[in-house]
N, CA, C and O atoms as a GROMACS GRO file, in nm:
protein
  456
    1UNK      N    1  15.608   9.717   6.352
    1UNK     CA    2  15.496   9.806   6.347
    1UNK      C    3  15.365   9.730   6.365
    1UNK      O    4  15.272   9.780   6.429
    2UNK      N    5  15.357   9.610   6.308
    2UNK     CA    6  15.236   9.532   6.316
    2UNK      C    7  15.206   9.492   6.461
    2UNK      O    8  15.090   9.492   6.501
    3UNK      N    9  15.309   9.459   6.540
    3UNK     CA   10  15.290   9.421   6.681
    3UNK      C   11  15.239   9.538   6.764
    3UNK      O   12  15.156   9.518   6.853
    4UNK      N   13  15.287   9.656   6.738
    4UNK     CA   14  15.242   9.772   6.815
    4UNK      C   15  15.096   9.806   6.785
    4UNK      O   16  15.024   9.853   6.873
    5UNK      N   17  15.051   9.784   6.662
    5UNK     CA   18  14.911   9.808   6.628
    5UNK      C   19  14.821   9.708   6.699
    5UNK      O   20  14.716   9.744   6.751
    6UNK      N   21  14.862   9.581   6.701
    6UNK     CA   22  14.785   9.478   6.770
    6UNK      C   23  14.781   9.508   6.919
    6UNK      O   24  14.676   9.496   6.982
    7UNK      N   25  14.895   9.548   6.975
    7UNK     CA   26  14.902   9.584   7.116
    7UNK      C   27  14.808   9.700   7.147
    7UNK      O   28  14.738   9.696   7.248
    8UNK      N   29  14.806   9.804   7.064
    8UNK     CA   30  14.718   9.920   7.085
    8UNK      C   31  14.571   9.880   7.077
    8UNK      O   32  14.490   9.928   7.156
    9UNK      N   33  14.537   9.793   6.981
    9UNK     CA   34  14.398   9.748   6.969
    9UNK      C   35  14.360   9.666   7.091
    9UNK      O   36  14.251   9.684   7.146
   10UNK      N   37  14.449   9.576   7.135
   10UNK     CA   38  14.422   9.496   7.254
   10UNK      C   39  14.406   9.584   7.378
   10UNK      O   40  14.314   9.562   7.458
   11UNK      N   41  14.491   9.683   7.394
   11UNK     CA   42  14.483   9.775   7.508
   11UNK      C   43  14.352   9.854   7.504
   11UNK      O   44  14.288   9.871   7.608
   12UNK      N   45  14.313   9.900   7.388
   12UNK     CA   46  14.187   9.974   7.375
   12UNK      C   47  14.068   9.887   7.415
   12UNK      O   48  13.980   9.931   7.489
   13UNK      N   49  14.066   9.763   7.367
   13UNK     CA   50  13.955   9.672   7.399
   13UNK      C   51  13.953   9.638   7.548
   13UNK      O   52  13.846   9.629   7.608
   14UNK      N   53  14.071   9.618   7.607
   14UNK     CA   54  14.078   9.587   7.750
   14UNK      C   55  14.026   9.702   7.834
   14UNK      O   56  13.954   9.681   7.932
   15UNK      N   57  14.062   9.825   7.796
   15UNK     CA   58  14.013   9.942   7.870
   15UNK      C   59  13.864   9.965   7.849
   15UNK      O   60  13.794  10.006   7.941
   16UNK      N   61  13.817   9.940   7.727
   16UNK     CA   62  13.676   9.966   7.696
   16UNK      C   63  13.582   9.862   7.758
   16UNK      O   64  13.473   9.896   7.803
   17UNK      N   65  13.625   9.736   7.760
   17UNK     CA   66  13.536   9.629   7.805
   17UNK      C   67  13.589   9.554   7.926
   17UNK      O   68  13.544   9.444   7.955
   18UNK      N   69  13.683   9.612   7.997
   18UNK     CA   70  13.743   9.546   8.113
   18UNK      C   71  13.648   9.541   8.230
   18UNK      O   72  13.534   9.586   8.220
   19UNK      N   73  13.694   9.486   8.342
   19UNK     CA   74  13.607   9.474   8.459
   19UNK      C   75  13.565   9.610   8.513
   19UNK      O   76  13.640   9.708   8.507
   20UNK      N   77  13.443   9.615   8.564
   20UNK     CA   78  13.388   9.738   8.620
   20UNK      C   79  13.424   9.744   8.768
   20UNK      O   80  13.424   9.642   8.837
   21UNK      N   81  13.455   9.861   8.815
   21UNK     CA   82  13.489   9.879   8.956
   21UNK      C   83  13.367   9.849   9.043
   21UNK      O   84  13.256   9.892   9.011
   22UNK      N   85  13.388   9.776   9.153
   22UNK     CA   86  13.276   9.742   9.241
   22UNK      C   87  13.228   9.862   9.320
   22UNK      O   88  13.119   9.858   9.376
   23UNK      N   89  13.306   9.970   9.327
   23UNK     CA   90  13.262  10.086   9.403
   23UNK      C   91  13.148  10.160   9.336
   23UNK      O   92  13.078  10.238   9.401
   24UNK      N   93  13.126  10.136   9.207
   24UNK     CA   94  13.017  10.203   9.137
   24UNK      C   95  12.887  10.123   9.143
   24UNK      O   96  12.782  10.171   9.099
   25UNK      N   97  12.892  10.002   9.198
   25UNK     CA   98  12.772   9.920   9.205
   25UNK      C   99  12.682   9.968   9.318
   25UNK      O  100  12.729  10.022   9.418
   26UNK      N  101  12.551   9.948   9.300
   26UNK     CA  102  12.454   9.983   9.402
   26UNK      C  103  12.458   9.875   9.510
   26UNK      O  104  12.450   9.757   9.478
   27UNK      N  105  12.472   9.914   9.637
   27UNK     CA  106  12.476   9.812   9.742
   27UNK      C  107  12.343   9.739   9.754
   27UNK      O  108  12.237   9.797   9.728
   28UNK      N  109  12.349   9.613   9.794
   28UNK     CA  110  12.228   9.534   9.813
   28UNK      C  111  12.157   9.582   9.940
   28UNK      O  112  12.216   9.585  10.048
   29UNK      N  113  12.031   9.619   9.926
   29UNK     CA  114  11.953   9.666  10.040
   29UNK      C  115  11.862   9.555  10.088
   29UNK      O  116  11.800   9.485  10.009
   30UNK      N  117  11.856   9.539  10.219
   30UNK     CA  118  11.769   9.437  10.277
   30UNK      C  119  11.633   9.497  10.302
   30UNK      O  120  11.621   9.611  10.347
   31UNK      N  121  11.531   9.420  10.274
   31UNK     CA  122  11.394   9.464  10.297
   31UNK      C  123  11.356   9.432  10.442
   31UNK      O  124  11.380   9.322  10.491
   32UNK      N  125  11.296   9.530  10.509
   32UNK     CA  126  11.248   9.513  10.646
   32UNK      C  127  11.096   9.523  10.648
   32UNK      O  128  11.037   9.598  10.571
   33UNK      N  129  11.034   9.445  10.736
   33UNK     CA  130  10.889   9.439  10.747
   33UNK      C  131  10.848   9.478  10.888
   33UNK      O  132  10.908   9.435  10.986
   34UNK      N  133  10.744   9.561  10.897
   34UNK     CA  134  10.690   9.603  11.026
   34UNK      C  135  10.540   9.576  11.023
   34UNK      O  136  10.470   9.619  10.931
   35UNK      N  137  10.492   9.504  11.124
   35UNK     CA  138  10.349   9.471  11.131
   35UNK      C  139  10.292   9.515  11.266
   35UNK      O  140  10.356   9.500  11.370
   36UNK      N  141  10.173   9.570  11.262
   36UNK     CA  142  10.100   9.609  11.383
   36UNK      C  143   9.973   9.526  11.390
   36UNK      O  144   9.901   9.512  11.291
   37UNK      N  145   9.945   9.471  11.508
   37UNK     CA  146   9.825   9.390  11.530
   37UNK      C  147   9.746   9.453  11.645
   37UNK      O  148   9.800   9.475  11.753
   38UNK      N  149   9.619   9.482  11.619
   38UNK     CA  150   9.533   9.538  11.723
   38UNK      C  151   9.471   9.426  11.804
   38UNK      O  152   9.383   9.354  11.756
   39UNK      N  153   9.518   9.411  11.928
   39UNK     CA  154   9.462   9.312  12.020
   39UNK      C  155   9.385   9.381  12.132
   39UNK      O  156   9.355   9.320  12.235
   40UNK      N  157   9.353   9.508  12.112
   40UNK     CA  158   9.274   9.581  12.211
   40UNK      C  159   9.129   9.534  12.204
   40UNK      O  160   9.072   9.525  12.095
   41UNK      N  161   9.071   9.505  12.317
   41UNK     CA  162   8.934   9.455  12.321
   41UNK      C  163   8.836   9.569  12.295
   41UNK      O  164   8.823   9.660  12.377
   42UNK      N  165   8.768   9.564  12.182
   42UNK     CA  166   8.664   9.660  12.144
   42UNK      C  167   8.715   9.803  12.132
   42UNK      O  168   8.638   9.898  12.152
   43UNK      N  169   8.846   9.822  12.099
   43UNK     CA  170   8.902   9.956  12.082
   43UNK      C  171   8.972   9.965  11.948
   43UNK      O  172   9.030   9.869  11.898
   44UNK      N  173   8.966  10.084  11.891
   44UNK     CA  174   9.032  10.112  11.764
   44UNK      C  175   9.176  10.153  11.792
   44UNK      O  176   9.203  10.223  11.889
   45UNK      N  177   9.268  10.108  11.706
   45UNK     CA  178   9.408  10.147  11.716
   45UNK      C  179   9.444  10.226  11.591
   45UNK      O  180   9.427  10.177  11.479
   46UNK      N  181   9.492  10.350  11.609
   46UNK     CA  182   9.536  10.434  11.498
   46UNK      C  183   9.687  10.420  11.483
   46UNK      O  184   9.761  10.433  11.581
   47UNK      N  185   9.733  10.394  11.362
   47UNK     CA  186   9.875  10.378  11.334
   47UNK      C  187   9.913  10.477  11.224
   47UNK      O  188   9.853  10.479  11.117
   48UNK      N  189  10.014  10.560  11.253
   48UNK     CA  190  10.063  10.655  11.152
   48UNK      C  191  10.216  10.651  11.156
   48UNK      O  192  10.276  10.689  11.256
   49UNK      N  193  10.278  10.607  11.047
   49UNK     CA  194  10.423  10.594  11.040
   49UNK      C  195  10.480  10.690  10.936
   49UNK      O  196  10.420  10.713  10.830
   50UNK      N  197  10.598  10.745  10.969
   50UNK     CA  198  10.664  10.842  10.881
   50UNK      C  199  10.814  10.820  10.883
   50UNK      O  200  10.870  10.770  10.980
   51UNK      N  201  10.876  10.859  10.773
   51UNK     CA  202  11.022  10.866  10.764
   51UNK      C  203  11.056  11.011  10.731
   51UNK      O  204  10.989  11.073  10.649
   52UNK      N  205  11.160  11.065  10.794
   52UNK     CA  206  11.191  11.206  10.774
   52UNK      C  207  11.282  11.234  10.656
   52UNK      O  208  11.264  11.335  10.588
   53UNK      N  209  11.379  11.146  10.628
   53UNK     CA  210  11.473  11.174  10.521
   53UNK      C  211  11.497  11.050  10.437
   53UNK      O  212  11.572  10.963  10.481
   54UNK      N  213  11.439  11.036  10.320
   54UNK     CA  214  11.347  11.128  10.256
   54UNK      C  215  11.210  11.122  10.322
   54UNK      O  216  11.174  11.020  10.382
   55UNK      N  217  11.134  11.230  10.311
   55UNK     CA  218  11.005  11.237  10.378
   55UNK      C  219  10.907  11.141  10.314
   55UNK      O  220  10.877  11.151  10.195
   56UNK      N  221  10.859  11.048  10.393
   56UNK     CA  222  10.759  10.952  10.350
   56UNK      C  223  10.654  10.943  10.460
   56UNK      O  224  10.687  10.910  10.574
   57UNK      N  225  10.530  10.971  10.426
   57UNK     CA  226  10.419  10.959  10.522
   57UNK      C  227  10.331  10.845  10.474
   57UNK      O  228  10.273  10.853  10.365
   58UNK      N  229  10.321  10.739  10.553
   58UNK     CA  230  10.243  10.622  10.514
   58UNK      C  231  10.094  10.640  10.544
   58UNK      O  232  10.016  10.547  10.525
   59UNK      N  233  10.056  10.756  10.590
   59UNK     CA  234   9.918  10.796  10.621
   59UNK      C  235   9.861  10.718  10.739
   59UNK      O  236   9.920  10.622  10.788
   60UNK      N  237   9.747  10.762  10.782
   60UNK     CA  238   9.681  10.706  10.900
   60UNK      C  239   9.612  10.575  10.863
   60UNK      O  240   9.542  10.566  10.762
   61UNK      N  241   9.633  10.474  10.946
   61UNK     CA  242   9.565  10.346  10.929
   61UNK      C  243   9.486  10.318  11.056
   61UNK      O  244   9.542  10.318  11.166
   62UNK      N  245   9.358  10.297  11.041
   62UNK     CA  246   9.268  10.273  11.155
   62UNK      C  247   9.240  10.124  11.162
   62UNK      O  248   9.176  10.066  11.074
   63UNK      N  249   9.288  10.063  11.270
   63UNK     CA  250   9.273   9.918  11.286
   63UNK      C  251   9.163   9.888  11.387
   63UNK      O  252   9.169   9.930  11.502
   64UNK      N  253   9.064   9.815  11.342
   64UNK     CA  254   8.961   9.763  11.432
   64UNK      C  255   9.020   9.645  11.508
   64UNK      O  256   9.126   9.594  11.470
   65UNK      N  257   8.954   9.601  11.616
   65UNK     CA  258   9.008   9.486  11.689
   65UNK      C  259   9.034   9.367  11.597
   65UNK      O  260   8.953   9.334  11.510
   66UNK      N  261   9.147   9.304  11.617
   66UNK     CA  262   9.195   9.186  11.542
   66UNK      C  263   9.248   9.221  11.403
   66UNK      O  264   9.294   9.131  11.332
   67UNK      N  265   9.245   9.346  11.360
   67UNK     CA  266   9.298   9.383  11.230
   67UNK      C  267   9.449   9.405  11.238
   67UNK      O  268   9.505   9.431  11.345
   68UNK      N  269   9.514   9.394  11.120
   68UNK     CA  270   9.658   9.411  11.111
   68UNK      C  271   9.693   9.510  11.002
   68UNK      O  272   9.618   9.529  10.906
   69UNK      N  273   9.808   9.573  11.018
   69UNK     CA  274   9.862   9.660  10.914
   69UNK      C  275  10.012   9.631  10.905
   69UNK      O  276  10.081   9.622  11.006
   70UNK      N  277  10.062   9.617  10.782
   70UNK     CA  278  10.204   9.589  10.762
   70UNK      C  279  10.258   9.676  10.651
   70UNK      O  280  10.191   9.703  10.552
   71UNK      N  281  10.383   9.721  10.670
   71UNK     CA  282  10.454   9.790  10.562
   71UNK      C  283  10.596   9.738  10.558
   71UNK      O  284  10.644   9.676  10.654
   72UNK      N  285  10.664   9.765  10.447
   72UNK     CA  286  10.804   9.724  10.435
   72UNK      C  287  10.881   9.836  10.369
   72UNK      O  288  10.824   9.925  10.304
   73UNK      N  289  11.012   9.831  10.386
   73UNK     CA  290  11.100   9.932  10.328
   73UNK      C  291  11.238   9.871  10.308
   73UNK      O  292  11.275   9.774  10.373
   74UNK      N  293  11.312   9.930  10.215
   74UNK     CA  294  11.450   9.890  10.193
   74UNK      C  295  11.537   9.964  10.293
   74UNK      O  296  11.541  10.087  10.295
   75UNK      N  297  11.606   9.890  10.375
   75UNK     CA  298  11.685   9.949  10.482
   75UNK      C  299  11.812  10.014  10.426
   75UNK      O  300  11.886   9.954  10.349
   76UNK      N  301  11.834  10.136  10.467
   76UNK     CA  302  11.961  10.205  10.442
   76UNK      C  303  11.983  10.302  10.557
   76UNK      O  304  11.902  10.309  10.650
   77UNK      N  305  12.089  10.377  10.552
   77UNK     CA  306  12.124  10.463  10.666
   77UNK      C  307  12.029  10.580  10.685
   77UNK      O  308  12.019  10.632  10.796
   78UNK      N  309  11.959  10.623  10.581
   78UNK     CA  310  11.871  10.740  10.596
   78UNK      C  311  11.730  10.702  10.638
   78UNK      O  312  11.654  10.789  10.682
   79UNK      N  313  11.694  10.576  10.625
   79UNK     CA  314  11.558  10.537  10.662
   79UNK      C  315  11.548  10.521  10.813
   79UNK      O  316  11.615  10.437  10.873
   80UNK      N  317  11.464  10.602  10.874
   80UNK     CA  318  11.439  10.592  11.017
   80UNK      C  319  11.291  10.620  11.040
   80UNK      O  320  11.250  10.733  11.066
   81UNK      N  321  11.211  10.513  11.028
   81UNK     CA  322  11.067  10.527  11.044
   81UNK      C  323  11.031  10.540  11.191
   81UNK      O  324  11.084  10.468  11.276
   82UNK      N  325  10.942  10.633  11.220
   82UNK     CA  326  10.883  10.642  11.352
   82UNK      C  327  10.732  10.626  11.335
   82UNK      O  328  10.675  10.669  11.236
   83UNK      N  329  10.671  10.564  11.433
   83UNK     CA  330  10.528  10.537  11.425
   83UNK      C  331  10.458  10.592  11.549
   83UNK      O  332  10.508  10.584  11.661
   84UNK      N  333  10.342  10.648  11.525
   84UNK     CA  334  10.257  10.702  11.631
   84UNK      C  335  10.138  10.608  11.645
   84UNK      O  336  10.058  10.593  11.553
   85UNK      N  337  10.128  10.543  11.761
   85UNK     CA  338  10.015  10.453  11.790
   85UNK      C  339   9.923  10.523  11.889
   85UNK      O  340   9.968  10.575  11.991
   86UNK      N  341   9.795  10.524  11.858
   86UNK     CA  342   9.698  10.591  11.945
   86UNK      C  343   9.572  10.507  11.960
   86UNK      O  344   9.526  10.440  11.867
   87UNK      N  345   9.517  10.512  12.082
   87UNK     CA  346   9.381  10.462  12.106
   87UNK      C  347   9.324  10.546  12.219
   87UNK      O  348   9.386  10.561  12.325
   88UNK      N  349   9.207  10.601  12.195
   88UNK     CA  350   9.148  10.692  12.292
   88UNK      C  351   9.238  10.812  12.313
   88UNK      O  352   9.280  10.877  12.216
   89UNK      N  353   9.268  10.843  12.438
   89UNK     CA  354   9.356  10.956  12.470
   89UNK      C  355   9.500  10.910  12.496
   89UNK      O  356   9.583  10.991  12.538
   90UNK      N  357   9.530  10.785  12.472
   90UNK     CA  358   9.663  10.730  12.495
   90UNK      C  359   9.739  10.722  12.363
   90UNK      O  360   9.685  10.676  12.262
   91UNK      N  361   9.865  10.768  12.364
   91UNK     CA  362   9.945  10.760  12.243
   91UNK      C  363  10.090  10.730  12.278
   91UNK      O  364  10.136  10.755  12.390
   92UNK      N  365  10.160  10.676  12.180
   92UNK     CA  366  10.302  10.647  12.197
   92UNK      C  367  10.369  10.659  12.061
   92UNK      O  368  10.321  10.605  11.962
   93UNK      N  369  10.482  10.732  12.056
   93UNK     CA  370  10.561  10.746  11.934
   93UNK      C  371  10.695  10.679  11.957
   93UNK      O  372  10.759  10.702  12.060
   94UNK      N  373  10.739  10.598  11.862
   94UNK     CA  374  10.867  10.529  11.878
   94UNK      C  375  10.925  10.498  11.742
   94UNK      O  376  10.854  10.492  11.642
   95UNK      N  377  11.056  10.478  11.738
   95UNK     CA  378  11.126  10.441  11.616
   95UNK      C  379  11.111  10.292  11.593
   95UNK      O  380  11.125  10.212  11.686
   96UNK      N  381  11.082  10.256  11.470
   96UNK     CA  382  11.068  10.113  11.439
   96UNK      C  383  11.181  10.063  11.352
   96UNK      O  384  11.190   9.943  11.325
   97UNK      N  385  11.269  10.152  11.306
   97UNK     CA  386  11.375  10.106  11.216
   97UNK      C  387  11.516  10.135  11.266
   97UNK      O  388  11.611  10.127  11.190
   98UNK      N  389  11.530  10.169  11.394
   98UNK     CA  390  11.665  10.190  11.446
   98UNK      C  391  11.728  10.054  11.479
   98UNK      O  392  11.659   9.953  11.488
   99UNK      N  393  11.856  10.054  11.498
   99UNK     CA  394  11.932   9.930  11.518
   99UNK      C  395  11.886   9.855  11.643
   99UNK      O  396  11.871   9.733  11.639
  100UNK      N  397  11.862   9.927  11.752
  100UNK     CA  398  11.821   9.862  11.876
  100UNK      C  399  11.688   9.792  11.859
  100UNK      O  400  11.671   9.678  11.903
  101UNK      N  401  11.593   9.858  11.796
  101UNK     CA  402  11.460   9.798  11.776
  101UNK      C  403  11.470   9.676  11.686
  101UNK      O  404  11.408   9.574  11.715
  102UNK      N  405  11.546   9.686  11.578
  102UNK     CA  406  11.561   9.571  11.489
  102UNK      C  407  11.624   9.453  11.561
  102UNK      O  408  11.588   9.338  11.536
  103UNK      N  409  11.719   9.481  11.649
  103UNK     CA  410  11.783   9.374  11.725
  103UNK      C  411  11.683   9.308  11.820
  103UNK      O  412  11.681   9.186  11.833
  104UNK      N  413  11.598   9.389  11.886
  104UNK     CA  414  11.498   9.335  11.977
  104UNK      C  415  11.392   9.253  11.903
  104UNK      O  416  11.339   9.156  11.957
  105UNK      N  417  11.363   9.293  11.780
  105UNK     CA  418  11.264   9.220  11.699
  105UNK      C  419  11.321   9.091  11.643
  105UNK      O  420  11.246   9.004  11.600
  106UNK      N  421  11.451   9.079  11.642
  106UNK     CA  422  11.512   8.957  11.592
  106UNK      C  423  11.545   8.963  11.444
  106UNK      O  424  11.563   8.858  11.381
  107UNK      N  425  11.554   9.082  11.387
  107UNK     CA  426  11.594   9.089  11.247
  107UNK      C  427  11.503   9.171  11.159
  107UNK      O  428  11.464   9.282  11.195
  108UNK      N  429  11.469   9.115  11.044
  108UNK     CA  430  11.399   9.190  10.940
  108UNK      C  431  11.248   9.195  10.956
  108UNK      O  432  11.182   9.273  10.888
  109UNK      N  433  11.191   9.114  11.044
  109UNK     CA  434  11.046   9.110  11.063
  109UNK      C  435  11.013   9.151  11.206
  109UNK      O  436  11.050   9.082  11.301
  110UNK      N  437  10.944   9.262  11.218
  110UNK     CA  438  10.910   9.313  11.350
  110UNK      C  439  10.758   9.318  11.364
  110UNK      O  440  10.690   9.375  11.280
  111UNK      N  441  10.706   9.258  11.470
  111UNK     CA  442  10.561   9.255  11.494
  111UNK      C  443  10.533   9.328  11.625
  111UNK      O  444  10.590   9.296  11.729
  112UNK      N  445  10.444   9.426  11.617
  112UNK     CA  446  10.401   9.503  11.734
  112UNK      C  447  10.257   9.468  11.765
  112UNK      O  448  10.170   9.477  11.677
  113UNK      N  449  10.230   9.430  11.888
  113UNK     CA  450  10.094   9.395  11.929
  113UNK      C  451  10.048   9.495  12.036
  113UNK      O  452  10.118   9.522  12.133
  114UNK      N  453   9.928   9.548  12.014
  114UNK     CA  454   9.871   9.643  12.111
  114UNK      C  455   9.747   9.583  12.172
  114UNK      O  456   9.683   9.646  12.256
   0.00000   0.00000   0.00000
């Protein structure tokens, strides 16, 4: 009888304090950096970046010549930032966090020069 009680106590402790399943752990997210540099001669560059899911609007940033703007985010499957760059009547909208763009930038640090 004494052995079965010790066995039950040992089993209870093993179940209560045993190893935790790795499937419940939060995956490690890599931080990505995006920088915009205004190299336009005597022109203002407007930068407005957004993510749709979850909705994040980084608001409008007005860059004078030689000014820079940088933001970062934790990369996961739902983050897909697109940025609208404008100067004068010219504008361009593009994704800055898709796989192709990250590959062209060479990894976690992407620098855009206008």
